[in-house]
N, C-alpha and C positions, 0 to 999 in steps of 0.2 A: 549116529539116529540125531536126527532133529529134535533139540529144548524146545520146551512148552513155549517161550519166549517166542523161536524165531517161528513157530508154528503162529504163533495168537498175535505176538507184538501186544498190542494196547488196548485189544477188542472188551468193547467194558460191554458190559448185562448193563439193559436198560430193562427187561421185564422182571417182575414181581409174582407170572406166573408160574410154580412147579411144576413143570408135564414128566408124569410117567413114559415107560418107554411104549407100551399101544399108543399113549396119546403123540409120541415123537412121530410114530412109525405112518400113526393117521393121517397125520401132519404130510409126513413126504408122500404117500401117496399123492393124497391130496394137490398136493406141488407139482407133480408130476401130468397130471388129467384131473377134470373132476369126474369124479364118480358114484355109483349110487351103493345101497348101504346093501347089495348080494352080492357084488363086485369087489368091495372095496373087500368083506367077508371071504372073498375068494382068495386075492393080492396077500390078503395079511398070514391066512393059512400059508402060504407060500412062503413066505417072509418067515414067519416066526415055527415052520416047518412041526406044526400040531392047529389042531381044529381051533377056529373062535367064534365062539357062539353068537347069535341074536342075542343072547341076555346080556350080554359083554359086553355086544358093541352095540345095540343101538343104545344105550345109557352112557357109552362113552361117548358118542357123536353130540348126544342133548349137552353134553356138559360143555364136550365146545362149541357149539353152538350157543350156550347160554355166555359163557365167557367171550361172544365173538370172536373167533378165532378163525369159524366156518361157518357158513354160510349157505339153511338147505334151501331148494326152489324146487316146486312139485313139476313135475317135467310128464307126459305120458304118463300116467298114474302111480311115478316113483319120484323119492325125493332125491334129487339130487347135488351133492354137495359138494363148493367149492372152496378155498383157502380164500381168506379174506388178508389184507396185506397186515393187518396186525396179528393173520396165525403168521402168517411167511415171517415178519419178526421177530414174533415167542417162536416159535421152529430154531430161526437162526440161532439166538442165545441160547436155545435149550439145549441147542447141538454142539455149541459151544463150549460152554459147564459142563454136560453131560461128557465131555473129549475130555475139559482140563480137570477132570474129577480123577477119572479115570484112568490117564495118562500115564501115570507111575507105573499104572498096570498093567496096562498095553505093554509099554515098554519094557518091561518086564519077560512079559511074556513073549515076546519077540524077539527079544535077545537071549535067552532060555535056549529058544527051540534051533535059533540062531547056530547056539554053543552046541548044543547035543546033537547036532545034523556029523 
């Protein structure tokens, strides 16, 4: 199994924005395609295997927009959200940081499962 150094090398985190899992998932979805709130809610429910409510989603979208990680523009009476360049960079940094943080946990879990077969 590869080491953390082999995977990430000398990748340097340049963002000081600390994202939660839901925020990272939203940015990831928007990195794949622009979406409106209801579509994001449906997609997140599939990823999370639990319902994401409007009361959770829309304040999170507002926060991400305030941080200039996403941009919302009205189209056909809906707000369509897109990922900004800053949002893409922060998402990449956050994914690396998240993976670095849990690298040992993932490695132990995978290795335990391999050994128990």
